[in-house]
C-alpha positions, 0 to 999 in steps of 0.5 A: 100102491100094493095092499100088502108090503114087504118090510125087510131090515137087518141088524149086525155086530162085528166080532169083538176086536174087528173093524170089518164084518165077516158077514155080508147082507145084501138087499135090492129090487129089480127095476119094475119093483116086482122082485126083491132079493135078500142075501146073507153070507158068512165068510170063514173066520172073521175080519177082512178075509172073511168079508172078501169071501162073504162079499164075493159069495153074496154078490154072486148069489144076488146077481144070479137070483135076478137072472132068468135061471132057476134059483136051484141052478143058481145055488149050484153054480155058487157051490161049484165056484166056492173054493174049499178050505184045504185044512178044514175041508169046508167052503169058504162061505155060507149063504142064505138067499130069499127071492121074493115076488108079488103074485099077480093080484098082489095079495101074497108074496111068493118066496124061494129060499136057498140055505147052505150051512147057515143056521136054519131059517125061522118062519112065523104067522103072527106069533106062531112058528111055522114048519115047512118042507125043505128039499135037500140037495147033496153035493159031491165035491172032491175036496170036501170032507163032510157031507154038504147039503143045500136046502131049497124051499118055496112058499107063500107069505101073507099078511102077518107072516115073518121069515127070519134068518141069521148067521151062526154068531146068533145061534152060537152066542154064549158058547163061551159061557158053558152050561149052568149059568144063572139067568142063561138057562137057554144057552147050552154047550153049543150056544143059544141054539136055533130052537131057543132063538125061535122061543125068544122070537115067539115071546117077543111077538106075543109082547109086541105083535106090531114090532117092525123088522128093524126092531125085531132084528135088533132085539135078536142081535142084542140078546145074542150080544148079551149072551156073549157077555157084550164081547161078540165071539163071532160076527152077529147078523140077523135079517127079518122079512115081514109081510103086513098091511102098508104103513103110509105117509103123505108128504105135502109140499108147495102151494097148489097151482090154482087157488081153487085147489087149496081146499082139495089139498086140505081134503087130501090131508084130512082124509088120508089114512096114515101119517101126514107131513106138511113141508113149507110155511106157505103150504102150512098156512094154506092147509091150516086155513082150509082145515079151519084150525090155527097154525101155531109155533111148536114149543118142542122145536129144537136144533139148528134147522128152521123150527117146526110148527103145529097144525091140529090133525097133522103129524109134523109141520116143517119148513120147506127146502132147507129141511127137505135138503137136509133130510135127503143128505142124511138118508143118502149118508145112512146117518143113524137116528142116534147120531142126529140132533133133535131137530125137524129132520130127525122127526121126519126121518123117524116117521119115514123109518116106520113107513112102507108107502110114501105119497108126495103131493107137490104144489106147482104154483109159480105165478104169485106176483107178490113173491114171484122171484122166491116162488119161481126159485123154490119151484125150481128147487122143489121138483128135483128135490122131490125126485131125489127123495123118491129115488133114495126112498125107492133104491135104498129103503125099498119104499113104494113112492108115488108123486102127484102134482097139484 
């Protein structure tokens, strides 16, 4: 597991009256998990046409960023490919591409950043803004009526650093309000503005230094939405990348293969530096017994899933296969927390949303004569289910996942 991790998330609202967004955000990681690319493209206008243009641009930038060619060359290819609007004389889409790669000793993140016509990105170390050098490259396209510049920059990110980029729906929020609006003093004739967004982020970080990328992106988008009087004048999208020490979660499911490993299982839970979740009734009884504490029913348990239990020192105790299957289904469907019932799966997923590194300890016991048929069946389900959860967490949520068997 890495000693630092990259926490990336974004928040988005569509333009008022639209059912599809003209901003597109893409995030993916290469197969060896050493490189991550985040891309934000803003299509000209709004609705379906803007979405198609932004999607084409974002996917092109994404594919090229994973190729062996230089990031600067990738941007040039995108610009040469993008058409220019005949009436307005501007490209049909803008883009920001952040290419991130761990250094060999994994103590910092190397970032390559390309920006074309989106508002300037922001950088912070802890709560303090960072200024950095960008190298402009001027384009010369015959159809363009204004000077076009693509900015390139490269820098390292260390623990406590953040990179924030957004569409003009954030920077121009509140433009319809006009000047001199009580309570909206930081909104000028051109909207909220990048400088005021920077001030807002600094204030937010001072109040909550540990805020997640998810919550910070939401705070920025929510503020922009308020300035638009809760009727977004444009698509509003904000992405946040933060580098910090990993937040870890241990998930224990299944009894160990041999009874003499029961004590080892409990010691793993006792000494773990992070959240600990135990899944399965037999597993919970083993952990409680070896820790010398009582397994108790949870009075706060709710919902239609099997109820949760309580073990002193353990963050969450759930039933096994039924609950884990429901968790996998919800993660695959990207079900929002606010849409979930208050049950064991929601509590599990809430912990996972605040986790960067996940460790599974999977028991492999199948020879309990008293429960032979049941344990064999559960073992046959548990192994592929854990593999399914690992794949979802790695591919969709870019979490680092390790599985060990006991």
